[in-house]
N, C-alpha and C positions, 0 to 999 in steps of 0.2 A: 541702520537710523544714524539719525545725525549725535553723537556724544561729548561736543564740544571742543574734544581734541582732533576730531576725525572720524572716518567712520570705522567701525568695530565692525569686524566681518570674521567668521568661521567656518572654517571648510570640513565637513562629512563626509568620509567616504564609507557605503554601504555598498558590501560585496555581491556579486551576484552570484546566486547558485542555483545550480541545475533542480531540473524537480526530482522530489524522492518518495517515493512509498515505503509505508512500513508496514507490515503485518504483524499485526497486533494479536497475542493470544496468551494462554495464560496457562500454560505445559510446561513445567519447568524440565529442563534438560532433552522439550519436543518427545517427549514421549506422552503418546495417546493410547487409550483402549479403548473401545469400537466406536467411538465418535469424536469429531473436532468443530471448534468453532475457530474462524481468522475473519478479523476485520482490519478492511485494509483504509491506513491515514496518513493522506498527503500529503505532503511540503511542499513549499515556493513554488506552485501552480500559479499560473495566472489566472483565476477564476474568482467567482464570487460565492460559490458552493461547492464542496464536495461533488454533490448532484451534475455538476457541470462539465464532471467526465465519465469517461465510457471505461468500465470495466470488463477486462476478460481474463477470467478462473481459468487455470486447469490444473489437474489430480493427477497424477501421475501420468500427464500429457494428454490428455482427455477432456474436453471443458463437459462440467457438470450441466446436469439442464435442473432448469426448475426452483431456479435460485431466486424469491422473491425481493429481498435488498440485492443490490449489484455491489454494495460497500461491504457485505457480510459475506462469508465461504460456509455453510456447514454442510458436513460431509458425514455419513454413517457408512461406517467399514464392514465388508462383507464379512461374516463369521468366520469363514473356511479361511482367512488372509493369517500366515503363520506368524507369531510372536519375533520380533525382530526385525521384521518386513520394512522398508523403507517406502515413504509416499510424500513424494515432490511435490511442492503446492505452487504454481506459480501464477502472478497478475501482471497483466499488461495495463495500467492504466494511462489513456489517452484524454489531452482537451477535445473538445467538439469546437471552439471558437477557430477565429481565422488563424489564430498563432498555433499552431499542434505541437503541443507540448506532449511529450511521453515519459514513463518511467516505469522498471520493471522491479518486480519486488520476488522473492523467494525465497521456500522453509525447507528443510525435509525433515518430517516427522519419523519417529521411530514406534510402531506397534509393540507394546508391552505386551 
């Protein structure tokens, strides 16, 4: 715009960030009992909706079967699992569009 004394301009720098995936849960100190639920929260992806991503979960290195909501992982721990056992969870979230973006999230739970 013209402000009489000349052109008034301002430059704004917006940093670019790589995509991130947060594994959100409500277990203090990552301690769980016989079951747990984890939600995937994507940040900085070039998408319109979180449903535009594909989600690949693994628990103890194995892909869980029968997940109804791809953004939410619900796991039942076998009763014979000893107290103090670690339960690693990994998620790979990947864009389905022309620009292939991805992010990995990890959390390790401990059975109480």
